[in-house]
N, C-alpha and C positions, 0 to 999 in steps of 0.2 A: 886769417879768419874770413876774409871777404870771398875767397875762392870757394870754400865749402858751402857758404850761404848761397852763392850764385848757382852752384851745381844743384843744391836742394830745390831752389825755385824752378829751375829748368825741369827737374824731374817731376815736380808737382804739376806743372803746366802740361807736360807731355802725357802724364797719367790722365789728367782731366780731358784732354783731347781724345784719348782712347775710350774713356768711359762714357762721356756725355753723348756722343753720337749714337752709341749702341742703345743707351737708355731711351733717347728720343725716338729712335726707329721702332723700338718695341712698343712704346705707347701709341705711336701713330698707327702701327699695324693693328693693334687691338681696336682702336677707334674705328678704323676703316672697315675692319671685319664685322664689328657690331652694326655699323651703318648698313652694310650690304645685306645682313641677315635679319635686320629688324623689319617687322611688318608694320609699316607706318599706317597703311590702310589697304586691306585686302578682302576679297570674298573667296572663301574656300568651299568647294563641294565636299560632301561627306563621303568618306571611304566606305562606309557601311550604312545600309538603310536603317532608319529608326523603326523599331518594333514597339507597338503600343502607343501610349500617349506621348506628349511632349516631355522631354527630360527636364528635370529641375536643375541639373548641373551641366553646363555646356562643356566643362572640362572632361566629362566622361565620353564625349563624342570623338570619334576618330576621323580626322580630316585627311584629305588627300595631301600628298607631299608638296605639290606646287599649287599656288593660288590660281583660281579660275580668272580672277581679275586682280591686278595689283595697282599701286599708286602710279607706276610708270605708264599704265594704259590710259590714265585720266588726264584730260585737259583741265577740267575743273568740276567741282561738285556744287550744285545749287542746293543749299540747305533749306531754302524755303519750300522747294517742290520735291526735293530728294531725287532730282534728275542728275544722273552722272553723264557728263559730256566727255566723250572719248576722243582720243587722238585719231583713231581710225574707225572704219566701219565696224559695227558690232557683230556683223555676220561671222567674222573671224573668231570672236569669243565663243560662239555657240558650237565651234568645232573643238574646243579645248575640254575634252573629257565629258562634256554634257551630251554631245552627239544628238542634239535636238530632242532629248528625252524629257517629257514633261513630268511634273510632280517630283522633281529632285529637290533635296534640301540643301541649304547652304548656311554658312556662318560668316558673319561680318566681324572682322578683326581690326582693331585700332591700337597702335602702340603695343603690339604683342599681346593684347588682351582680347578675349572673345566677348563681343558685346551683345549680339542677339542671333537667334535662329530664324531663318526665313525659308521660303519655298519658291521654286520656279513653278508657276501655276497659271494656266490660261484663263483669261477673263470670260471665255465662253463656257467654262465649266459651270455646272449647276450648283456645285458646292465649293465654298471658299474656306481656306484655313483661317484660324484666328492669329495669324502671324503676318508680318510684312511679306509681300510677294514681288517677284519679277515676272512679268508676263509678256515681255518683248521677244516673241519668237519670230524668226524669219518667216514671212508669209502672214503673220498676224500682228504686225507692228502698229502700235498706236502712237508712236513717237518717231522722230526722225532717225535716219540711219546711224547717226553718231551718238544717239542718246539711249541710255538704259534708265528706266524709271523704277523706283522701289515704292510701291503703293501699300496702303493699309486698308483693305476693303471693308472689313467688319471689326473695327475696334470700338469697344464700348466707351462711352463718355468718361467713365471713371478709370479707364485703363491708360496707363502711361504709354506714350508713343515711343517705342523702342528706337525708332530711327533718330530721335533727338538726343541720343546719348552724348553727354558732354565730352566723353573720351574721343568720340568720332570727330566732333567739332574741332577740338583742340589739335588732334592729329592732322586733320586736313589743313588747318590754319598754319601749323608749323611747316607743313610740306609745300605751302604756297598753292594749294589746290582748292581753297575755299572761296565760294561766293555766297553771300548772305541773301541774295535775290531780293525779294520784296516782302513786305508785311502789309496786311490788309485789315483795317479795323472797321467794324460795323458800329456806327455811332448812335443811330437813332432809327426806330421803326415805329410807324403809326399805321394802324389797321382799323378801319371802320366799315362794318357791313350794314347796309340799310337799303330797303326796297329792292332786294335782289342784286345789288351792286356793292362791291367792296372797293373802297378807296384806300390806296396804299401809298405811303411816302416813306422812303428810307434814304439814309445818308451813310456813305462809307468813305474811307480815306485809304489811298494806296501810297506807300512810302518805299522809295528805292533805298534799300539797306546796303547795297553793294558799293564798291569803290569806283564803279564805272557808270557812265550814262546808260540808261535802259529805256526802251520804248515799250509802253504797257497799253493793254486794251483800254479804250476810252469810250464809255457809253455816249458821251456827247458827240463823238465823231462817228461811231458805229450806228447810232440810233438805238433806242431802248429795246425794240423788238429783236434786233440782231444780237444785242448784248445778252438778252435773256435766252436767246437760242443757245448760246454757249454756256452761260452760267446756270440756267434753270430758274433764275429769279430767287426771291426770298423763300426760305424753307421754315415752316412753323412746326414745332412739336408741342403737342398738348396732352393732357391727361386722358382725353377721350379718343384721340386720334394718334396714329404713329407719326404721320407727317402730312402737311398740306403745302403745296407749292403755289406761290403767288407770283404771277408774272404777266407781262403784256407780250404776247407772242403772235406775230403775223407770219404764217407759213410762207407767204410770198417773198419775204425778205431773206429766207434761209439760203445759204450758199448752194449752188448747183452740185458741188462736190464737197465732201467733208474736209478735203485738204486744200480748198481754195481760200484765199485771204487777200487782204489789200493793205499796203503800207499806211494808207490814209486812216485806218481804224485805230492807229496807235498814237500815243502822246509821249514825247521824250521827257524823261525825268533825270536830272543830274543826280549825282551821288548824294543821298540823304535828303533829296527833295520829295515833297508830297503833292498829291493831287486829291482834292475832295470833290465828290459828286453827290448830288441829291436827285433821286428819280421819283417821279410822281406818275401814277397810272391807275386805271380802273381794271378790276378783275371780276369775272363772273363766278369765281370760286367763293362761296359764302363761308364766312368764319363765324362760328358760334361764339357767344359771349364766354369769356374765361381767361385763364392765364396760359401764356405760351412762351416758349423759348424760340428765338429766331436766329438764323445764321445765313450767310451767303457763301457760296463756293465761287470764288473769283477766278475766272479763267478766260481763255480766248482761243483762237485757232492755234493748235499745238504742233500740227504736222508741217513744220516749216524747216526745210533743210539748211544745213550750216551755211552754205554760200549765200542764201537769201536772208539769213538772220543778221549778218554783219552789214551795218550801215555806216555811212561816213561819220555820223555823230554819235555812234553807240551801237548797241545790238538789240534785236527784238527779244523781249522776255517771253518765254513760253512755259506752260505748266498750269497747275491748279493749286490755289491756296485757300484753305478754309478760314473764315473769320472767327472772331470771338463770338460768344453767345450773348444776345440781348434779350432780357426778360420784359414782356409787355402784358398788359391786361386790356381786353376788349370788352365793350359794352358798358353799361352804367355801373 
């Protein structure tokens, strides 16, 4: 009785050795194949030109077979500025099917889902689309050679920012390509016009949301005039005016070249550390009594190449972030 039982056990073990490796290889092969063909994050050019207005259904658009930009091309994506930092010079990208042709459309894909439609569009054009745009053409770069920026030039306040799609955020995070950059909060604005002079006081806070130390533009180090040269100062929107810009600006402090900068203008913030600044100045721009919405576009010198952005204690943050809106009332 013992011999048949032993032979039976040997047969079962032999069969399991034959079956299990085959099953395991099949599963591994499927997972690997799915991983290779999954669009974690990509930008595709359209295979056909859009006729008429913007389509309601992105699934109806025919895309080119290969992505113009894939997650393998990316070093990291700064979600606060929507700057895409590339592993190589972006000049090579503009030879991938785009052939330096302006006004081409693209679709951003994350986790195999089409998220939004955008357009390659130069900033010098007199007309801007109501979609996100890429305007970094060789010869017309507004950002460093390793950076592609996706901007939103004419988005209404009530319009959702398509670039902030959570599917894109999650896909980049899972791929290890996400940097949250910085957040900027406008905390308080006081405006008082009297006797032809407007007194302005405003406070804002910059927070490093990323997991690495960042150097950010600091008005206390740059000086208020130079800081306003880059940011434009406080912007007011009212019922009787489209916008009024309040700033202290001395033309003599402007850089001699748009791409000049100095390390001394920046302050280092550790991960999740904040910097609060209060600026006080006079402006000759008179503000009538009324209710206004205020905001600040926080920025600094942005045309800083990769080798200069990396410092021993962190890296220089570049780009533009719009603050929240603060509502104020002026006059009695």
